[in-house]
C-alpha positions in Angstrom: -70.6 18.6 6.7 -68.8 18.8 4.0 -67.5 22.2 4.9 -66.1 21.0 8.0 -64.1 18.1 6.6 -62.7 19.7 4.6 -61.6 22.0 7.2 -60.1 19.4 8.8 -58.9 17.9 5.7 -56.9 21.8 4.5 -55.4 21.0 8.9 -54.2 18.0 8.8 -52.5 18.6 5.4 -50.8 21.8 7.0 -50.0 19.6 10.2 -48.2 17.0 8.0 -46.2 19.2 6.1 -43.9 20.6 8.3 -43.5 16.9 9.4 -42.0 16.1 6.3 -40.9 19.4 5.2 -39.9 21.4 7.6 -36.7 22.2 9.0 -36.7 19.1 11.6 -38.7 16.7 9.1 -37.8 13.6 8.0 -36.8 14.2 5.0 -33.8 16.6 6.8 -33.4 13.7 9.8 -32.9 11.1 6.6 -30.2 13.3 5.1 -28.5 14.4 7.9 -28.2 10.9 9.2 -26.9 9.5 6.5 -23.9 12.3 6.0 -23.0 11.2 10.0 -23.3 7.5 9.0 -20.6 8.6 5.9 -18.5 11.0 8.3 -18.2 8.3 10.7 -17.4 5.5 8.6 -14.4 7.9 7.3 -13.6 8.6 10.6 -12.6 4.5 11.0 -10.6 5.0 8.1 -8.8 7.6 9.4 -8.6 6.4 13.1 -6.9 2.6 11.3 -4.7 4.9 9.4 -3.7 6.7 12.7 -3.2 3.6 14.6 -0.7 2.4 11.1 1.5 5.2 11.4 1.8 5.1 15.1 2.3 1.5 15.5 5.0 2.6 12.3 6.8 5.5 14.4 7.2 3.2 17.8 8.9 0.9 15.2 11.5 3.3 14.2 11.8 4.7 17.2 12.3 1.6 19.0 14.6 -0.6 16.6 16.8 -0.9 13.5 14.4 -3.3 12.4 11.9 -0.5 10.3 14.7 1.1 9.6 16.9 -1.4 7.8 13.8 -2.4 6.0 13.0 0.9 4.6 16.5 1.5 3.7 16.3 -2.1 1.6 13.0 -1.6 -0.8 12.6 1.7 -0.6 16.2 3.3 -1.5 17.9 0.1 -2.2 20.7 -0.4 -0.3 22.4 -3.6 1.0 25.1 -4.1 3.9 28.0 -4.2 3.8 29.5 -8.1 2.5 25.8 -9.0 1.4 25.3 -10.3 -1.9 21.7 -8.8 -3.4 20.2 -11.1 -6.3 17.0 -9.4 -8.2 15.2 -11.5 -10.5 13.8 -9.6 -13.4 11.6 -11.4 -15.8 13.5 -11.8 -18.4 12.9 -9.3 -21.1 16.4 -7.1 -20.7 19.2 -7.9 -23.3 21.5 -4.9 -22.1 24.1 -7.1 -20.1 27.3 -4.9 -18.9 29.9 -5.5 -15.6 30.8 -3.2 -13.1 33.5 -3.2 -10.5 32.4 -3.3 -6.9 34.3 -1.5 -4.0 36.2 -4.5 -3.3 37.2 -5.4 -6.8 35.7 -7.8 -7.9 33.1 -7.6 -11.4 29.3 -8.6 -11.3 27.5 -8.4 -13.7 23.9 -5.9 -14.5 21.6 -7.0 -16.5 19.4 -3.9 -16.4 18.1 -4.0 -12.3 19.4 -7.6 -12.1 23.0 -7.8 -9.9 25.2 -11.1 -9.8 28.5 -11.2 -8.5 31.1 -12.7 -10.9 32.4 -16.0 -10.0 36.2 -16.5 -10.2 36.9 -18.5 -13.2 38.7 -22.1 -12.4 40.6 -23.8 -13.7 40.5 -27.5 -13.8 42.6 -30.2 -14.9 42.0 -31.8 -18.0 40.0 -35.3 -17.5 40.1 -38.3 -19.6 36.8 -40.2 -20.0 35.8 -44.0 -18.4 36.8 -45.0 -21.8 40.5 -43.8 -21.7 39.8 -41.4 -24.3 
């Protein structure tokens, strides 16, 4: 009787080996499932990126709004007769003035460009007390 139980348990172990550790075993299936999930996640991210790029291409083909936006933010371009003001954090101490193509002078502090305001000569005022 012991010999039969020993033989049956040995056969049971031999049958279980391919199920758990073999070429098509549970551990291999689990590992492949993880790889498939990672690939699907990466594919979803790439599909989202492709959709964004496709919409950007459509914007560039259809109108000038996207082109103007890129010119402004990436190249720092401005339209003719447009005033550009960039606000900085105030740590810039170097200020210089530069002439513009229109002949007016602007004050430049780091990346900050401010149009010069022409001086206005006002007549002297008298105070309400007459002094």
